[in-house]
N, C-alpha and C positions, 0 to 999 in steps of 0.2 A: 589521507585525503580530507580537505576542508569541506565544510558544509556547502560552500558555494560551488566547489567542484562536484560534489555529490548531486546538487540540484541541477547543474548543467548536464551531467551524465544522465540523470533521470529524465530530464526534458527531451534529450535525444531518444531515449528508450521509449518514452511516451509516444512520440511521433511515429516511431517504427511500429508500435503495437496498434495504435489507432489506424494507421495506414493499412497494415496487414488485415485487420478486421474488416475494414471497409472494402478493400480490394477483393476479399474473399466473399463479399456479399452480405455482410452483417448489416442490419437495418440502421441507417444513419441517425434517424430521429427517435429511436427507442430510448426508454429509460433503462439504464444498465445498473446492475449491482456491482459496484466497484469494491474490491477487497484489497486493502493496503496491509502489508505484512511486516511484522516486527518480531525480533528474536533477541535473546540474551541468555547467557549462562547464569546471570544474576536474577533470580526470580523477583526479589524485592525491587530492583531497578525497573524490571519489566512491568511490575504491578503499578509503580508510580507513573510510568509512562502511559499505561492504560487509563489511569484516572484522568490525566491531562488530555488524552485523545478523546475520551468520553466528554469531558468538559468543552472540547472544541466542536462537539456536535456529531461525532461519529458513533455508530453502534459498535460496541466492543464485544467480541466473542470471547468465550472462556479460553484461558491459556491452556496450552497442551505441552506435555513433556515429550521431548524427542531425544533419541540417542544419536549422537554424532558418529561419524566414521571411526574416530579414534576411541570410541567408547564413553566419552564424556557426555554429560546430560546438559541439554539446553531447553529453554522454554520459548514458546512462540504464541502469538495471537494475531488475529486479523481484525482490522477496523473497517467497517462496512458503511457505505453511503450509496444512495441511489440517485443517479442523475444522468443526463445525456452524455454522450461520448464526445465532449468538447475539450480540446487541448488546453484552452485557457483555464478552464475549471480544474482540470487534472494537474496542470502546472502549479496552480495556487494551492491545491490540497497537498500535493507532494512537498512543496517548499515548507508549508506549515508543519507537516508530519516529520520531515527530515529535521527541522529545527527542534521539535519535541524529542525526537530520538537522540539527537546530539546532547540536549539538556540532561537527559537521563542516562547517557552513555550506553544506549542499546542500539541494535542494528535496525535500520529501516531497510527492508528487503524488497522494495518495489510494490507494484500493484498488479492486479489481474482482474479479468472479467470473463464472461461467457459470450460466445457468439449468439446473436439474436437473429433468428430467421425473418426474412421478409414476410409481412403479413401477420406477425405475432403482435 
């Protein structure tokens, strides 16, 4: 899949996530902690991606080692940024991070956040 295809697929997923959160009653104008996920079996490539992600203005969490279903080892980290749940901002960030993942030949594995109660 090309980077453009990944970006389009992520844009559709972003809209589904945002819509689901808001339909479930998550606070629309809250500041959300958005976690973008990266993974690779090549630790060095993942580390280089983490440096570029940090330079792009994201907080980079420590890499973790995970065991895959087939017994192989992979590494992953999250890049965190706080902002409102705005599709345009999420699309921009995802496109930028997908490009960095492609550059370093690591997997961009989408983003997630937590439900924010009304009144918080």
